[in-house]
TORKE-836697 format. One record per residue: x, y, z of N, C-alpha, C in turn. Coordinates in steps of 0.001 Angstrom, whole numbers, plus 524288, in hexadecimal, padded with zeros to 5 digits. Layout:
N
X_Y_Z_X_Y_Z_X_Y_Z
...
# end
This chain:
251
250FA_27B7F_20E9E_2555B_27848_20C6B_25688_272B5_20FDF
256F4_26E7F_20D15_2577E_26988_20ECF_25D98_269C7_21255
25CC0_26809_21762_26300_266E4_21950_265C1_261AF_21796
26AA8_262F9_21703_26DCD_25E76_21435_26FAE_25A5A_21989
26D6E_255FC_218AD_26FA2_252F8_21CA4_2768A_251CA_21C10
278CE_25127_22051_27D49_25080_2201E_27EF2_24A0E_21D85
2831D_249E4_21BB7_2843C_245ED_21A0A_28596_24142_21CC8
28583_23C39_21BD8_2868A_237D3_21E84_28C9F_238A1_22145
2902E_23926_21D7B_294D8_238D0_21F20_296B4_23DE7_22278
293F3_241B6_2227D_294B6_24639_22564_29256_244D9_22A64
28E24_241D0_22BBA_28CC3_240C1_230C4_29060_23D03_232C2
2930C_2393F_2301B_29624_23566_231FF_29A78_23891_234C8
29C80_23CBF_2311B_2A2D1_23ED8_232C5_2A12F_242FC_237C3
29C26_24560_237DC_29A17_24844_23C03_29B1A_24541_24184
29834_240DB_240FB_296FE_23C99_24483_29CA5_23B02_24776
2A038_239AE_24255_2A45E_23773_24592_2A8F4_23CA5_247F0
2A840_241A8_245C0_2AAF4_24501_24733_2A87E_24687_24D57
2A3F8_24577_24E69_2A1D8_246A9_2533A_2A424_242C5_256C8
2A354_23ED0_254F4_2A5E4_23A06_258E1_2AAAD_23A60_258EB
2AF38_23B9D_2564E_2B396_23C32_256CC_2B577_240A7_25A75
2B1C5_244E0_25A84_2B2B8_24994_25E32_2AFE4_2475C_263B7
2ACD9_2449C_2641D_2AAB2_2427D_2689F_2AF73_24035_26BA8
2B199_23C26_2689F_2B539_23844_26A35_2B9B3_23B25_26B70
2BB60_23FC7_26876_2C00B_24188_26A56_2BF71_2455D_26F44
2BA9C_246F3_27028_2BAB3_24AAB_27592_2BAB5_24708_279BC
2B8DF_2413F_278CB_2B89F_23EBE_27DDA_2BE2A_23CA1_27EBE
2C16B_23C14_27A57_2C753_23AE9_27B2A_2C9D3_23FB5_27E06
2C833_243BD_27B56_2CAC5_24949_27DA3_2CA1F_249B6_2842D
2C609_2476D_28536_2C31E_248BD_28A5D_2C673_24449_28DEE
2C70A_23FD7_28B98_2CA71_23B70_28EEE_2CE96_23A7C_28E8E
2D157_23BFE_28AB6_2D701_23ACF_289B8_2DADE_23FF7_28A7A
2D971_24238_28FB6_2DCE7_247AA_29049_2E23C_24710_29147
2E387_242A1_2944B_2E873_240D7_2964F_2EC0F_23D04_292BF
2F068_23F11_290C9_2F4E5_23C0B_28D8B_2F9B2_23C83_290DA
2FCBD_238B2_2903D_301F2_2384B_2924E_30571_23615_28E28
30836_2396F_28CBF_30C4B_23780_2888D_30FF0_234E1_28B7F
3128C_2307B_28961_3161D_22B60_28ADB_31A95_22CD5_28766
31BB8_2310B_2848B_32068_2314A_281E6_32490_231BF_2857F
3298B_23055_28349_32E8F_2312D_286CC_330A0_22BC0_286ED
334D6_22A8B_28AED_3380D_22570_28B55_3344F_22215_28D67
3356A_21BC2_28B6B_33299_21821_28CAC_337D3_21434_28EF0
33617_21051_291C9_3381D_20B0E_291BA_3393F_207EF_28C91
33DC0_2057C_28B0E_33CB9_202DD_285EF_3401E_1FCE6_285EA
33EEB_1FAD7_28325_340DC_1F570_2814A_33FC5_1F2BE_27D18
3443E_1F144_27991_342C1_1EEAB_27552_340AD_1E89D_27716
33ED5_1E60A_27426_33D30_1DF74_2759B_33D7A_1DE5D_26FAA
3424C_1DD8D_26EA6_34481_1DA38_2681A_34280_1D42A_26896
3441F_1D2D4_26CF6_341FC_1CC19_26D4E_33C15_1CCE6_27041
3397B_1CF41_26F2F_33318_1D00C_270DA_3331C_1CC23_274E0
33490_1CD78_279A9_33499_1CAED_27E79_3323C_1CE32_28350
330BB_1D3CE_281BE_32DD8_1D6BC_285CE_3293A_1D58A_2870E
324BA_1D1CE_2834C_32018_1D0A9_2860C_3201B_1CC3F_2893B
32394_1C85F_2870C_32470_1C3A4_28A96_326D6_1C58A_290B6
32A62_1C846_2900B_32DA2_1CAA7_294F7_32A48_1CDE0_29894
326EF_1CF52_2960B_32323_1D485_297ED_32576_1D97E_29A06
327A6_1DBF8_29565_32BB1_1DFF7_2965A_32827_1E4EE_2984D
323B1_1E458_29840_32091_1E813_299DD_31EAA_1E922_2A015
32240_1E474_2A1B1_321AE_1E412_2A899_32667_1E65B_2AB0C
329D8_1E82F_2A764_32E34_1EA81_2AA00_3302E_1EFD1_2A654
3345E_1F211_2A824_3353A_1F687_2A5BD_33969_1F654_2A26E
33902_1F81C_29E90_33C6A_1F860_29923_34089_1FAFC_29A92
34528_1F8C9_297A0_34AA8_1FBBD_29919_34D79_20060_295D5
34B35_1FFB4_29026_34CE9_203F3_28DB8_34A1D_20964_28D3F
34A9B_20DEC_289FF_34929_211E0_28A26_34724_2147B_28508
343D4_21643_28368_34213_21758_27E9C_33E11_21D23_27DAE
33D7A_21F53_27A79_339F5_223F7_279DF_33623_2232C_2778D
33196_22454_278C7_32BF2_224FD_2754B_328D2_22A03_27694
326AF_22AD1_271EA_32659_228DB_26C97_32B06_226EC_26AE0
32C4E_22343_26672_32FEE_2231C_263B6_3312B_21CE5_262B4
33449_21BEE_25F85_3362B_2169A_25D9E_33B92_21471_25F31
33BF5_20F3F_2602A_33FF0_20D4A_26329_345B3_20D6D_25E81
3441B_20C59_2599D_3491C_20C2B_2566F_34C1C_21201_25620
3486F_2163C_25640_34B72_21B2D_25629_34E60_21C5D_25C99
34D1D_21976_25F0A_34F00_21B05_2646C_3547A_216AC_265B5
35737_2146F_261D4_35B25_21022_26203_3593F_20B57_26485
35485_209FB_262DB_35314_204EE_26422_3530D_20134_2611B
35436_1FC0D_2606C_354AF_1F8EA_25BC2_35880_1F6F9_259D3
3591A_1F547_255B0_35E44_1F2CC_2533C_3607B_1F6F2_24F12
365A9_1F755_24EAB_36719_1FA77_24AB5_3669F_1F91D_24553
36697_1FBDB_24204_3654B_1FB01_23C82_369BF_1F723_239CD
368CB_1F346_237AF_36DAA_1F092_23494_36B62_1EEE8_22F7E
36E30_1EBBC_22CBA_36CA7_1E9D0_2275B_368D6_1E51F_229AF
36888_1E2E0_22C7E_3655C_1DE3F_22E32_360CF_1DF04_231F3
36007_1E430_23338_35ADB_1E644_235A3_355F6_1E2F4_23309
354BB_1E0EE_23684_34E58_1DE54_23439_3499E_1E230_2342A
34A4D_1E55E_22F58_345AB_1E9B1_22E69_33FAF_1E62B_22DFC
33CD3_1EA55_22F08_337A0_1E8FC_22DBE_336A0_1E741_22958
3374F_1EBBE_2251C_33777_1ED14_22014_33A84_1E8B2_21D45
3388C_1E638_2184C_33B9E_1E2CC_2160A_33E0C_1E655_211AC
34348_1E716_212A1_346D9_1EB11_20F27_34671_1E96D_2099B
346D6_1EE22_205FB_345F4_1ED1D_200AE_34B5C_1EA1C_1FEF0
34F81_1E9A9_20176_3542E_1E820_1FFC7_3568E_1E5FE_20596
354D7_1E1BA_20875_3574B_1DFA5_20D8C_35DD3_1DEAE_20D50
36027_1DED0_208B5_36501_1DE7A_208D5_36885_1E2F5_20733
365E1_1E818_20876_36830_1EC1E_205B8_36CDE_1ED96_20891
36F4D_1EB64_20E0E_37430_1ECE5_20E96_378DD_1E9C1_20BF0
3781C_1E6A6_20807_37B09_1E495_20480_37BFF_1E7BA_20010
379C5_1EAC8_1FFDC_37951_1EE59_1FA21_37D50_1F256_1FB0C
3808A_1F322_1F702_38674_1F716_1F736_38431_1FC46_1F8EB
37FB7_1FE02_1F798_37F54_20495_1F8D4_37C82_204A9_1FE79
37A9F_2003D_20111_37AA7_200C4_206EF_37EF6_1FEDC_209F8
382BE_1FBEA_208A8_38677_1FA83_20B54_38968_1FE2F_2105A
388BC_2040B_20E55_389F9_2078C_21386_38661_2079E_21794
381FD_206BC_215CD_37E2C_206DE_2197C_37C80_201B2_21E21
3802D_1FF0F_21DF2_37E84_1F8FE_220F1_3827A_1F801_22490
38598_1FBCE_2264E_389E2_1FBC6_22A9B_386C9_1FC88_22FC6
387DB_1F83D_234BF_384C4_1F968_238F2_3852A_1FF2D_23B27
380B8_201B5_23C40_380D3_206A2_23F0A_38018_20A6C_23A39
38027_20828_23508_37F72_20BB2_2304A_37B50_20ABE_22CFA
377A5_20630_22E67_3745D_2036F_22A18_370A6_207E0_229BC
37044_20861_22346_36B34_20B28_221F0_368BD_207FE_21D89
363E1_20707_21F13_360B7_20312_21B8E_35D1D_205B3_2184E
35D5A_2038B_212F5_35A1B_20689_20FB1_35471_20549_20F80
350A9_206E4_20C9E_34C09_20550_20C6C_3485E_205D6_21259
34985_20872_21553_346BC_20931_21945_34822_20DAC_21D81
34457_20EF4_22054_345BC_213CB_2248A_34801_2100C_22959
34D32_2114E_22993_350A5_20E7A_22DD4_35068_210C5_23260
34EFE_20D84_2365A_34E4B_210B2_23BBD_35444_20FA2_23EC1
354AD_21220_24258_35940_211A4_245A1_3596A_20D65_247AA
35607_20A4F_24A48_3573C_204F4_24B7B_3523E_2019F_24955
352B5_1FC9B_2495F_34EB3_1F957_247DB_34DB6_1F5FD_24D3C
3478E_1F4EF_24DBD_3459C_1F151_250E8_34065_1F03A_2507A
33F7D_1EB87_25067_33A74_1E956_24EF1_33909_1E5A0_2544C
33423_1E683_25645_3335D_1E2F3_25A50_33160_1E63E_26042
3312A_1E335_2647F_32D78_1E5E3_2682A_331C7_1E9A8_26BBF
32F1D_1EE08_26DB0_33328_1F26E_2706A_32DD7_1F407_274BE
32FC1_1F44C_2797C_32D21_1F5DD_27E86_32D9C_1FAF9_280AB
32A14_1FDFC_28150_329D5_203B3_28373_3272E_203C1_2894F
32A3E_205CD_28BB2_326AD_206D1_291D2_3281E_20AE8_293BD
32438_20DA7_29745_32529_211BC_29B6E_321F6_2114B_29F2D
32280_21545_2A373_31F4C_21515_2A84D_31C34_21A28_2A57B
315F5_2193D_2A77F_312DC_21C80_2A679_30E9B_21DF0_2AB52
30E46_2232D_2AC39_30C07_22597_2B203_30625_226A4_2AFA3
3028C_22468_2B221_2FD45_22450_2B120_2FB51_22879_2B539
2F9CA_22CB4_2B459_2F92B_2313A_2B806_2F33C_23019_2BBE9
2F149_23294_2BE85_2EDC8_2314C_2C2D5_2E83A_23257_2BF1D
2E970_236D1_2BB77_2E558_23830_2B894_2E2FB_2344A_2B483
2E6B5_230C8_2B330_2E541_22B8C_2AEC7_2E27D_227FA_2B343
2E1E4_227A0_2B76D_2DF41_22400_2BBCB_2DA10_2227E_2B97A
2D936_21BF3_2B913_2D405_21B3C_2B756_2D203_21D27_2B1C7
2D621_21EE3_2AE68_2D519_21FF4_2A8E2_2D726_21C97_2A619
2D524_21CFF_2A09D_2D742_2198A_29C20_2DD01_21B3A_29B7F
2E126_217D1_29A6F_2E558_21A63_29774_2E6E4_2183A_29196
2E844_21B50_28DFF_2E906_21985_28A6A_2EFA0_21A06_288FB
2F248_2166B_2870F_2F6B5_217BD_28415_2F635_2177B_27DBD
2F875_21B3D_27BC5_2F82E_21C4C_276B5_2FEB7_21C6B_27478
30030_218FE_270A5_30416_218FB_26E0F_303AC_21A12_26798
30504_21EA5_2666A_3027B_2204E_26135_30578_21DA8_25C1E
30AE9_21C9F_25CC1_30BDE_21918_2581F_31189_216B7_25903
30E9B_2110C_25C49_312D7_20C6F_25CC7_313C9_20A03_258DD
3181A_20656_2581C_31941_203FB_254F9_31BB3_1FE6F_2561D
319DC_1FA60_25772_314CE_1F99A_253D8_310B1_1F5D4_2574B
3119A_1F2E2_25A35_30E14_1EFDA_25DE3_30EE7_1F1F3_263C9
30AFD_1F404_26606_30C98_1F533_26AA9_308F1_1F149_26FBF
30C07_1F1E3_27414_308FA_1EE8F_2786A_30ABD_1F25D_27DDE
306A5_1F2F5_280B9_306EA_1F6F8_28425_304DC_1F381_28A52
30828_1F4D7_28DA9_306D3_1F400_2938C_307CE_1F8EE_296B8
304FF_1F722_29AB8_3038D_1FC39_29F98_305AA_1F8BE_2A48E
309F1_1F8D0_2A621_30D28_1F5E9_2AB1D_30D44_1F079_2A840
30AE4_1EC67_2AAC9_30BAB_1E694_2A8D4_305B6_1E5C8_2A5E1
30335_1E9FB_2A410_2FDEF_1E84A_2A2BF_2FDB0_1E968_29BBB
2FD00_1E530_29941_2FE03_1E596_2929F_2F7DB_1E927_290ED
2F8D0_1EC89_28E89_2F44F_1F09D_28CE3_2F241_1EEDF_2885C
2F56C_1EDFE_2844B_2F3AA_1EB50_27E67_2F7F3_1EBE7_27B00
2F713_1EADD_275A5_2FA6D_1EA86_2710C_2F754_1ED6B_26C57
2FB09_1F11E_26900_2F879_1F2E5_26434_2FCCA_1F2DB_2609C
2FB4A_1F20F_25BA0_2FF68_1F24C_2568E_2FDF1_1F603_2521E
2FAC0_1F9FD_25333_2FA0F_1FD5E_24F12_2FD86_20153_24C9A
2FE96_2003B_247A7_302BA_20525_24595_30115_20989_243B2
2FBAD_20A67_24453_2F880_20F22_24213_2F540_2122D_2465B
2F643_21038_24AE7_2F234_212EB_24E6F_2F60C_21399_2544F
2F489_2163C_25743_2F79A_216B3_25BF0_2F534_211C5_25F5B
2F91D_20FCD_26358_2F7F8_20B79_26638_2F5D7_20D6B_26AD7
2F080_20BFE_26D2A_2EE24_20EC4_27115_2ECAF_20A72_2749C
2EE51_20C29_279B5_2EDA3_206CC_27DF8_2EAE5_2095D_281EA
2E5AC_206DE_283E9_2E1D9_207C8_287DA_2E579_205FE_28C7C
2E763_20892_290E5_2E99C_206E4_2959D_2E62A_2052C_29912
2E1B1_20843_298C0_2DE91_2081C_29D36_2DDE2_20B9E_2A182
2DD54_20B39_2A640_2DE79_20DED_2AA56_2E1C1_20CF6_2ACE5
2E6CA_20FB7_2AE71_2EB24_20F10_2B01C_2EBAB_210D5_2B5A9
2EE29_20EDD_2B8C4_2EE58_211E9_2BDB1_2F27D_215BF_2BE57
2F160_21A20_2BFFF_2F55B_21E3E_2C02D_2FB1C_21CBD_2C2E8
2FEDC_21E9D_2C05C_303CC_21DD3_2C203_30886_21B1F_2BE94
30B82_21954_2BFD1_30F81_217F8_2BB36_30F0B_211EF_2B8FE
30F7E_2109D_2B4A0_30DB0_20C2B_2B187_3128F_20B76_2AD3F
3128E_20668_2ACA1_317C2_2044C_2A82A_313F0_20482_2A280
31532_206AA_29F9A_31304_20706_2996B_31736_203AD_29649
31591_1FF6B_2948B_319D2_1FCD7_290E1_3167A_1FBFF_28B07
31905_1FCC1_2870D_31771_1FBC9_28190_31B61_1F9D7_27F47
31963_1F4D2_27C4F_31E31_1F087_27901_31BCB_1F2A1_2730B
31F3B_1F4E5_26FFB_31F69_1F64D_26A98_321D0_1F2A0_266C0
31F20_1EEB0_2632D_3216E_1EAD5_26006_31FE9_1ED4C_25A24
324C7_1EF2C_25724_32589_1F064_25253_325AF_1EB79_24F5F
324AA_1E6F6_24FDD_324FB_1E211_24C4B_3207E_1E1C0_248A8
32193_1DFF5_24477_31C82_1DF8D_24143_31758_1DC9A_2433D
31498_1DE38_24566_3104C_1DCC0_2494D_30C65_1DB75_2442B
30B29_1DDF7_23FA2_3079B_1DBC2_23C80_30A01_1DA98_236F6
30781_1D86A_232D3_30B27_1D6E3_22E54_30AB0_1DC58_22A87
30C9C_1DFAF_22BE0_30C14_1E39D_22809_311D4_1E254_223F3
311FF_1E4BB_21FBC_315FD_1E524_21C25_31B69_1E811_21FD9
31FB2_1E527_21D78_32357_1E7C8_220CE_325BF_1ECAD_21E5F
3237E_1EDD5_21A42_32444_1F3B1_2178B_31F87_1F6FF_2188B
31C70_1F610_21C02_318B9_1F92A_21F48_31B15_1FE6B_2219E
3199E_2030A_21F9B_31BC4_207CE_221EA_31BC3_207A1_22839
3170D_205D9_22ACD_316D0_2060C_23040_31B4F_2024F_23347
31D50_1FEB7_23092_31FB4_1FA33_233D8_32495_1F95C_231CE
3255C_1FAA0_22C67_32AF7_1F92F_22A72_32F82_1FD7C_22B96
33466_1FB9F_22A63_338D1_1FF9F_22A74_3397E_201FC_22652
33662_20210_222BB_337DB_205A2_21D76_33524_20B8D_21DDF
331B6_20D53_221AF_33112_2116F_223CC_330BF_21255_229FA
334F7_20EDF_22CB6_33588_2106F_2320D_33162_20DA7_235F2
32DD5_209D2_23407_32968_2083C_236C9_32AD6_204CE_2396E
32E49_2022D_23B01_32EE1_1FEAF_23DDB_330F2_2003F_24366
32F8C_20348_245AC_33269_205D9_24B03_32F8C_20450_24EA7
33092_2049D_25455_32F63_20347_257EC_32F53_20696_25C4B
329C6_2076F_25DA8_32948_20C59_263BA_32389_20D93_262A8
32366_21307_263C7_31F08_21508_2662E_31F64_21B25_26390
31CDA_21D65_260D1_31D48_222EE_25EA6_317E9_22605_25F50
31859_22AC6_25EEA_3141A_22E27_25F6A_3124B_22E08_26629
30CC0_22FA1_266B9_30B96_230E4_26BF1_30B52_22B62_27049
30DBC_22B0D_27455_30C39_22705_27796_30B60_22958_27D6C
305AB_22813_27E9E_302C1_22AC7_28308_2FF52_2276B_2849A
2FDB2_22964_28ACF_2F9F0_22779_28DDC_2F60E_22AFD_28D6B
2F0A4_2285C_28DD1_2ED4B_22CFA_28D12_2E855_22B22_290BF
2E44E_22DAA_292A4_2E0DA_22C6A_29626_2DB79_22E6A_292E9
2D8B9_229F1_29270_2D31D_22AA4_28F72_2CE50_22BAC_2931D
2CFA9_22AEF_2988C_2CC28_22C2B_29B87_2C8AF_226B5_29D38
2C55A_22654_2A02D_2C1D3_221CD_2A1C4_2BE95_2208F_29D80
2BCA3_223C1_29A07_2B8E3_2233E_296F3_2BC1C_225AE_29184
2BC0C_221A1_28D53_2BDD6_22307_287FE_2BA14_2213B_28327
2BA91_222D7_27FA4_2B929_22111_27A15_2BC83_21D48_2785E
2BB77_218D3_277D6_2C01C_214E5_275D2_2BF5A_21413_26F7E
2BAE2_21599_26D65_2BA09_2142E_26806_2B4E7_21779_265F2
2B54E_2193B_26222_2B113_21C39_26043_2B04C_21B8D_259A7
2AB84_21861_257F5_2AB2B_21674_25281_2A5D5_2199E_25157
2A5E8_21B9C_24BAE_2A146_21D05_248BF_29F20_21A1F_24488
29AF9_21741_24390_298A6_21359_23FD8_2946D_215F2_23C9F
294FB_2185C_23845_290D5_21A1B_2355E_28F36_217EE_23158
28908_217B4_23148_28671_214FA_22E0B_282D4_21ABF_229CA
287A9_21A66_2255F_2851F_21F80_22204_28048_21E3A_21F1A
27E21_2187C_21E6E_2795F_217F9_21B73_27521_218F9_21F46
274D8_21934_22492_271FC_21B81_22839_27258_22069_22AFB
2779E_2224D_22990_2784C_22809_22B46_27857_22777_230F7
27ADE_2239F_232D5_27B9F_22312_2377C_28172_220A4_23A54
28248_2223C_23ED9_28737_21F81_24060_2875E_21E0A_2467D
28A57_21A25_24819_28B2A_21813_24DAF_29022_219BD_24E9F
29049_21B7E_253DF_29487_21CFD_25590_2954B_21AF5_25B1C
29A4B_216D2_25B40_29BD6_21427_25E56_2A0A1_21629_261CE
2A0B0_216C1_267A5_2A353_218A6_26A0A_2A380_21506_26F98
2AA5D_212F7_26FD8_2AA52_20FCB_2742F_2ADA3_2128C_27864
2AB0E_212E0_27D3A_2AC88_2156B_28211_2AEA0_21198_28602
# end
């Protein structure tokens, strides 16, 4: 009986699965140490956007907030009023003049129709900071900061050194901090929830209609050690016509 040859797609999926398992195995061996940064952080609002010019990352911030979390739910920001500058263009911006809504327009009792009303309103930059202890077993090894779900643009400093900036709404913000000397270091994160890109103001991820205009960091916030050698990227490029593939791995 003639043996049936595996299909091209089957070969592709098998090879991809093998690559995934190999990469996963390497990560499992090199990323065994993780330190959660959950807890209370130093904090300040920067409504005037003066922090960059004044280099707030070089000093200790004066407020206190809990992360993971959002600042509006922790009593930061402006009270809700009939003049709150919402990201969403309200379907009826003069709703507070309608007789049926008059009872909900008094200060402290405002209830706005058409959106998911937050406890407070704030659009702009906010700064989060804490001291982190780098243990001896991280010495000489690559340290990675992962912010699972920030909103929106983040910029990170270690002590006085800027690491970089990211603005994804759909993926974690991951920062390569490099090798950090053991001991105490000041970690500062600036989070800006202004409209960084020209999304529609009713887009679910940025508007007030579904509570998408918050500022903060939610999900996992952690430091991890990837070791001295790590896989930075792995990709598969199949050629179905020739039944071959090229696997590229950057170490």
